[in-house]
C-alpha positions as YAML, in Angstrom:
chain: A
units: angstrom
residues:
- id: 1
  name: MET
  ca: [84.56, 92.14, 82.11]
- id: 2
  name: ILE
  ca: [86.89, 91.12, 79.28]
- id: 3
  name: ARG
  ca: [87.38, 93.93, 76.78]
- id: 4
  name: ARG
  ca: [89.92, 95.58, 74.53]
- id: 5
  name: ILE
  ca: [92.17, 98.09, 76.26]
- id: 6
  name: ILE
  ca: [95.53, 99.69, 75.57]
- id: 7
  name: LYS
  ca: [98.86, 98.40, 76.84]
- id: 8
  name: ILE
  ca: [101.91, 100.67, 77.26]
- id: 9
  name: ASP
  ca: [105.43, 99.24, 76.99]
- id: 10
  name: LYS
  ca: [107.44, 101.48, 79.33]
- id: 11
  name: GLU
  ca: [110.72, 100.10, 77.98]
- id: 12
  name: LYS
  ca: [109.88, 101.53, 74.54]
- id: 13
  name: CYS
  ca: [108.26, 104.74, 75.84]
- id: 14
  name: ASN
  ca: [110.47, 107.77, 75.18]
- id: 15
  name: GLY
  ca: [108.44, 110.11, 77.38]
- id: 16
  name: CYS
  ca: [107.35, 112.49, 74.59]
- id: 17
  name: GLY
  ca: [103.80, 112.76, 75.96]
- id: 18
  name: ALA
  ca: [102.16, 112.52, 72.52]
- id: 19
  name: CYS
  ca: [99.86, 109.70, 73.65]
- id: 20
  name: ALA
  ca: [98.63, 111.67, 76.67]
- id: 21
  name: ASP
  ca: [97.84, 114.59, 74.37]
- id: 22
  name: ALA
  ca: [96.02, 112.31, 71.91]
- id: 23
  name: CYS
  ca: [93.91, 110.61, 74.60]
- id: 24
  name: HIS
  ca: [90.70, 112.64, 74.65]
- id: 25
  name: GLU
  ca: [89.46, 110.73, 77.69]
- id: 26
  name: GLY
  ca: [92.40, 111.63, 79.92]
- id: 27
  name: ALA
  ca: [93.18, 107.98, 80.67]
- id: 28
  name: ILE
  ca: [96.93, 108.42, 80.12]
- id: 29
  name: ALA
  ca: [99.28, 110.56, 82.20]
- id: 30
  name: MET
  ca: [103.03, 111.09, 82.30]
- id: 31
  name: VAL
  ca: [104.54, 109.64, 85.48]
- id: 32
  name: ASN
  ca: [108.28, 109.98, 86.12]
- id: 33
  name: GLY
  ca: [108.86, 110.69, 82.45]
- id: 34
  name: LYS
  ca: [106.90, 107.67, 81.17]
- id: 35
  name: ALA
  ca: [103.36, 107.25, 79.85]
- id: 36
  name: GLU
  ca: [101.03, 105.37, 82.18]
- id: 37
  name: LEU
  ca: [97.43, 104.19, 81.86]
- id: 38
  name: GLN
  ca: [96.09, 105.66, 85.08]
- id: 39
  name: ARG
  ca: [92.37, 105.06, 84.67]
- id: 40
  name: GLU
  ca: [91.32, 101.86, 82.93]
- id: 41
  name: ASP
  ca: [87.67, 102.93, 83.12]
- id: 42
  name: TYR
  ca: [88.57, 106.07, 81.12]
- id: 43
  name: CYS
  ca: [90.05, 104.06, 78.23]
- id: 44
  name: ASP
  ca: [87.43, 103.57, 75.50]
- id: 45
  name: GLY
  ca: [89.57, 101.04, 73.63]
- id: 46
  name: LEU
  ca: [89.45, 103.01, 70.36]
- id: 47
  name: GLY
  ca: [93.18, 103.72, 70.41]
- id: 48
  name: ASP
  ca: [93.55, 107.35, 69.36]
- id: 49
  name: CYS
  ca: [96.86, 107.19, 71.22]
- id: 50
  name: LEU
  ca: [98.35, 104.41, 69.06]
- id: 51
  name: PRO
  ca: [99.14, 106.40, 65.89]
- id: 52
  name: ALA
  ca: [100.36, 109.33, 68.02]
- id: 53
  name: CYS
  ca: [103.15, 107.25, 69.61]
- id: 54
  name: PRO
  ca: [106.42, 107.64, 67.64]
- id: 55
  name: ALA
  ca: [108.09, 104.85, 69.63]
- id: 56
  name: LYS
  ca: [105.33, 102.31, 68.91]
- id: 57
  name: ALA
  ca: [105.12, 101.64, 72.64]
- id: 58
  name: ILE
  ca: [101.32, 101.23, 72.69]
- id: 59
  name: SER
  ca: [99.28, 98.23, 71.61]
- id: 60
  name: PHE
  ca: [95.88, 96.65, 72.26]
- id: 61
  name: GLU
  ca: [95.21, 93.70, 74.51]
- id: 62
  name: GLU
  ca: [92.10, 91.76, 75.52]
- id: 63
  name: ARG
  ca: [91.90, 91.37, 79.28]
- id: 64
  name: GLU
  ca: [89.86, 91.83, 82.41]
- id: 65
  name: ALA
  ca: [89.18, 95.55, 82.89]
- id: 66
  name: PRO
  ca: [86.41, 97.77, 84.23]
- id: 67
  name: ALA
  ca: [83.86, 99.00, 81.71]
- id: 68
  name: TYR
  ca: [84.41, 102.32, 79.99]
- id: 69
  name: ASN
  ca: [82.78, 104.99, 82.18]
- id: 70
  name: GLU
  ca: [81.65, 107.77, 79.85]
- id: 71
  name: GLU
  ca: [79.97, 109.78, 82.59]
- id: 72
  name: ALA
  ca: [83.11, 109.78, 84.74]
- id: 73
  name: VAL
  ca: [85.16, 110.94, 81.74]
- id: 74
  name: LYS
  ca: [82.78, 113.84, 81.09]
- id: 75
  name: LYS
  ca: [82.88, 114.88, 84.74]
- id: 76
  name: SER
  ca: [86.67, 114.72, 84.81]
- id: 77
  name: LYS
  ca: [86.93, 116.94, 81.73]
- id: 78
  name: GLU
  ca: [84.66, 119.54, 83.29]
- id: 79
  name: GLU
  ca: [86.79, 119.60, 86.44]
- id: 80
  name: LYS
  ca: [90.15, 119.75, 84.67]
- id: 81
  name: LEU
  ca: [89.48, 122.33, 82.00]
- id: 82
  name: PRO
  ca: [89.47, 125.79, 83.61]
- id: 83
  name: CYS
  ca: [87.25, 127.27, 80.90]
- id: 84
  name: GLY
  ca: [85.47, 124.07, 79.85]
- id: 85
  name: CYS
  ca: [87.37, 124.32, 76.57]
- id: 86
  name: PRO
  ca: [89.44, 121.62, 74.77]
- id: 87
  name: GLY
  ca: [91.87, 124.41, 73.86]
- id: 88
  name: THR
  ca: [93.44, 124.12, 77.29]
- id: 89
  name: GLN
  ca: [94.66, 120.57, 76.65]
- id: 90
  name: SER
  ca: [98.43, 120.34, 76.98]
- id: 91
  name: LYS
  ca: [100.29, 119.48, 73.80]
- id: 92
  name: VAL
  ca: [103.68, 119.65, 72.13]
- id: 93
  name: LEU
  ca: [103.67, 121.56, 68.83]
- id: 94
  name: ARG
  ca: [105.73, 120.13, 65.99]
- id: 95
  name: LYS
  ca: [106.03, 122.45, 63.01]
- id: 96
  name: ALA
  ca: [107.67, 121.95, 59.64]
- id: 97
  name: GLU
  ca: [109.90, 124.75, 58.39]
- id: 98
  name: LYS
  ca: [108.01, 127.02, 55.97]
- id: 99
  name: GLU
  ca: [109.42, 127.87, 52.57]
- id: 100
  name: ASN
  ca: [109.31, 131.43, 51.30]
- id: 101
  name: SER
  ca: [106.99, 131.88, 48.33]
- id: 102
  name: GLY
  ca: [107.55, 134.64, 45.77]
- id: 103
  name: CYS
  ca: [109.09, 137.84, 47.13]
- id: 104
  name: ARG
  ca: [107.23, 137.80, 50.46]
- id: 105
  name: ALA
  ca: [109.07, 136.20, 53.37]
- id: 106
  name: GLU
  ca: [106.66, 134.46, 55.71]
- id: 107
  name: ALA
  ca: [107.70, 134.47, 59.36]
- id: 108
  name: ALA
  ca: [107.52, 131.08, 61.06]
- id: 109
  name: SER
  ca: [105.96, 130.55, 64.47]
- id: 110
  name: ARG
  ca: [108.49, 129.28, 67.01]
- id: 111
  name: LEU
  ca: [105.95, 128.33, 69.65]
- id: 112
  name: SER
  ca: [106.68, 124.77, 70.73]
- id: 113
  name: GLN
  ca: [103.90, 123.96, 73.22]
- id: 114
  name: TRP
  ca: [100.28, 124.65, 74.21]
- id: 115
  name: PRO
  ca: [98.74, 126.15, 76.28]
- id: 116
  name: VAL
  ca: [100.85, 129.23, 76.96]
- id: 117
  name: GLN
  ca: [98.81, 131.16, 79.52]
- id: 118
  name: ILE
  ca: [100.33, 130.81, 83.00]
- id: 119
  name: LYS
  ca: [96.87, 130.22, 84.48]
- id: 120
  name: LEU
  ca: [96.15, 127.34, 82.10]
- id: 121
  name: VAL
  ca: [99.49, 125.57, 81.67]
- id: 122
  name: PRO
  ca: [99.87, 122.32, 83.67]
- id: 123
  name: VAL
  ca: [102.46, 122.23, 86.44]
- id: 124
  name: ASN
  ca: [103.95, 119.03, 85.04]
- id: 125
  name: ALA
  ca: [104.40, 118.42, 81.32]
- id: 126
  name: PRO
  ca: [107.04, 116.54, 79.28]
- id: 127
  name: TYR
  ca: [108.18, 119.73, 77.55]
- id: 128
  name: PHE
  ca: [109.37, 121.22, 80.86]
- id: 129
  name: ASP
  ca: [112.13, 118.60, 81.18]
- id: 130
  name: GLY
  ca: [115.44, 120.39, 80.56]
- id: 131
  name: ALA
  ca: [113.63, 123.48, 79.30]
- id: 132
  name: ASP
  ca: [114.78, 127.06, 78.98]
- id: 133
  name: LEU
  ca: [111.71, 128.96, 80.15]
- id: 134
  name: LEU
  ca: [110.42, 132.25, 78.74]
- id: 135
  name: ILE
  ca: [107.99, 134.09, 81.01]
- id: 136
  name: ALA
  ca: [106.59, 136.96, 78.96]
- id: 137
  name: ALA
  ca: [104.13, 139.74, 79.65]
- id: 138
  name: ASP
  ca: [101.24, 139.63, 77.17]
- id: 139
  name: CYS
  ca: [102.02, 143.01, 75.58]
- id: 140
  name: THR
  ca: [105.60, 142.13, 74.65]
- id: 141
  name: ALA
  ca: [104.38, 140.04, 71.70]
- id: 142
  name: TYR
  ca: [102.79, 143.15, 70.18]
- id: 143
  name: ALA
  ca: [105.51, 145.65, 71.03]
- id: 144
  name: TYR
  ca: [108.51, 143.55, 69.97]
- id: 145
  name: GLY
  ca: [108.16, 142.47, 66.36]
- id: 146
  name: ASN
  ca: [110.82, 139.75, 66.25]
- id: 147
  name: ILE
  ca: [109.75, 137.98, 69.44]
- id: 148
  name: HIS
  ca: [109.50, 134.53, 67.84]
- id: 149
  name: GLU
  ca: [113.05, 134.45, 66.53]
- id: 150
  name: ASP
  ca: [114.72, 136.35, 69.35]
- id: 151
  name: PHE
  ca: [112.91, 134.97, 72.39]
- id: 152
  name: ILE
  ca: [110.36, 132.18, 71.75]
- id: 153
  name: LYS
  ca: [112.62, 130.03, 69.56]
- id: 154
  name: GLY
  ca: [114.24, 127.26, 71.62]
- id: 155
  name: ARG
  ca: [112.25, 128.09, 74.75]
- id: 156
  name: ILE
  ca: [109.07, 126.96, 76.47]
- id: 157
  name: THR
  ca: [106.82, 130.01, 76.58]
- id: 158
  name: LEU
  ca: [104.49, 131.15, 79.36]
- id: 159
  name: ILE
  ca: [102.56, 134.41, 79.10]
- id: 160
  name: GLY
  ca: [100.42, 136.45, 81.44]
- id: 161
  name: CYS
  ca: [99.44, 139.88, 82.74]
- id: 162
  name: PRO
  ca: [99.26, 140.13, 86.53]
- id: 163
  name: LYS
  ca: [97.29, 143.39, 86.31]
- id: 164
  name: LEU
  ca: [94.53, 142.05, 84.04]
- id: 165
  name: ASP
  ca: [94.47, 138.54, 85.52]
- id: 166
  name: GLY
  ca: [94.46, 140.00, 89.02]
- id: 167
  name: VAL
  ca: [96.62, 137.19, 90.40]
- id: 168
  name: ASP
  ca: [100.08, 136.63, 91.80]
- id: 169
  name: TYR
  ca: [101.77, 134.03, 89.60]
- id: 170
  name: SER
  ca: [104.40, 133.22, 92.23]
- id: 171
  name: GLU
  ca: [102.75, 130.03, 93.51]
- id: 172
  name: LYS
  ca: [102.13, 128.54, 90.05]
- id: 173
  name: LEU
  ca: [105.59, 129.42, 88.76]
- id: 174
  name: SER
  ca: [107.21, 128.12, 91.97]
- id: 175
  name: ALA
  ca: [105.51, 124.75, 91.45]
- id: 176
  name: ILE
  ca: [106.70, 124.57, 87.84]
- id: 177
  name: LEU
  ca: [110.29, 125.42, 88.76]
- id: 178
  name: SER
  ca: [110.34, 123.12, 91.79]
- id: 179
  name: GLN
  ca: [108.82, 120.07, 90.12]
- id: 180
  name: ASN
  ca: [110.59, 120.18, 86.76]
- id: 181
  name: ASP
  ca: [114.16, 120.32, 85.47]
- id: 182
  name: ILE
  ca: [114.14, 123.94, 84.29]
- id: 183
  name: ARG
  ca: [117.57, 125.06, 83.03]
- id: 184
  name: SER
  ca: [117.03, 128.81, 82.83]
- id: 185
  name: VAL
  ca: [114.39, 131.52, 83.09]
- id: 186
  name: THR
  ca: [114.09, 134.57, 80.85]
- id: 187
  name: VAL
  ca: [111.55, 137.22, 81.84]
- id: 188
  name: LEU
  ca: [110.33, 139.49, 79.04]
- id: 189
  name: ARG
  ca: [108.42, 142.49, 80.39]
- id: 190
  name: MET
  ca: [107.28, 145.94, 79.30]
- id: 191
  name: GLU
  ca: [108.69, 149.16, 80.73]
- id: 192
  name: VAL
  ca: [105.40, 150.04, 82.47]
- id: 193
  name: PRO
  ca: [105.36, 149.66, 86.28]
- id: 194
  name: CYS
  ca: [102.47, 147.17, 86.38]
- id: 195
  name: CYS
  ca: [104.66, 144.72, 84.44]
- id: 196
  name: GLY
  ca: [106.86, 144.48, 87.50]
- id: 197
  name: GLY
  ca: [104.44, 141.92, 88.90]
- id: 198
  name: ILE
  ca: [105.51, 139.27, 86.42]
- id: 199
  name: GLU
  ca: [109.19, 139.91, 87.16]
- id: 200
  name: ILE
  ca: [108.64, 139.72, 90.92]
- id: 201
  name: ALA
  ca: [106.66, 136.48, 90.55]
- id: 202
  name: ALA
  ca: [109.46, 134.91, 88.48]
- id: 203
  name: ARG
  ca: [112.15, 135.96, 90.94]
- id: 204
  name: ASN
  ca: [110.09, 134.65, 93.87]
- id: 205
  name: ALA
  ca: [109.60, 131.35, 92.04]
- id: 206
  name: VAL
  ca: [113.34, 130.90, 91.48]
- id: 207
  name: ARG
  ca: [114.01, 131.68, 95.15]
- id: 208
  name: VAL
  ca: [111.31, 129.30, 96.44]
- id: 209
  name: SER
  ca: [112.50, 126.49, 94.14]
- id: 210
  name: GLY
  ca: [115.77, 126.39, 96.08]
- id: 211
  name: ARG
  ca: [117.61, 125.63, 92.85]
- id: 212
  name: PRO
  ca: [120.39, 127.73, 91.24]
- id: 213
  name: ILE
  ca: [118.34, 128.55, 88.15]
- id: 214
  name: PRO
  ca: [119.83, 131.48, 86.20]
- id: 215
  name: ILE
  ca: [117.29, 134.25, 85.53]
- id: 216
  name: ALA
  ca: [117.53, 137.13, 83.06]
- id: 217
  name: VAL
  ca: [115.09, 140.03, 82.83]
- id: 218
  name: ILE
  ca: [114.68, 141.93, 79.57]
- id: 219
  name: THR
  ca: [112.59, 145.11, 79.34]
- id: 220
  name: ILE
  ca: [110.84, 146.28, 76.18]
- id: 221
  name: SER
  ca: [109.76, 149.86, 75.52]
- id: 222
  name: ALA
  ca: [106.37, 150.78, 74.10]
- id: 223
  name: GLU
  ca: [108.20, 151.60, 70.86]
- id: 224
  name: GLY
  ca: [109.45, 148.05, 70.66]
- id: 225
  name: ASN
  ca: [113.06, 148.55, 71.71]
- id: 226
  name: ILE
  ca: [115.08, 146.55, 74.22]
- id: 227
  name: ILE
  ca: [115.94, 149.04, 76.98]
- id: 228
  name: GLY
  ca: [117.16, 146.81, 79.77]
...
């Protein structure tokens, strides 16, 4: 059938991934650093991706294409979202700097991507390209008050708790390090023994990747001090 569908100019595409994040149907994916319409039958032709593209690499065209398959889109979403929740959709966060008002200084979030849970983050995402990776135990965010400025700022953040999640993160982290251009890894853990699982998983991932990725491990005490 002839219908309206999007067209992506790969020459203009800068690989930011904003269109893939904006496409609620999951029709667009990042392939070799460029946006690609992978499922024509997932594209509804409404163009939520157009205003999201900063490079103006997306336009509409009228051409032969399969009909929009709403049922297939729904099924795909159910399979891809681990908790059936749109909150697991991968996205880059762009924040404006906040101005201080009155005498109270408001701390700014330095988180630059979503999701952050190791179990939910995709193996491949545009923000991993050339990234300095922070792998942090959940509790560190509560123990160390200045975590955003000292550790999250300028890094891609992954968090988890191997004890509560009951998993070994080694396989997931190994895939991320092997399939992306990660520049460095910083592990932020608590002093408690069970936090050793996240450090071991990170070290295993660096080893399995076969790449000379520098890794640093920083330990936080329950009082919120850096002790190692």
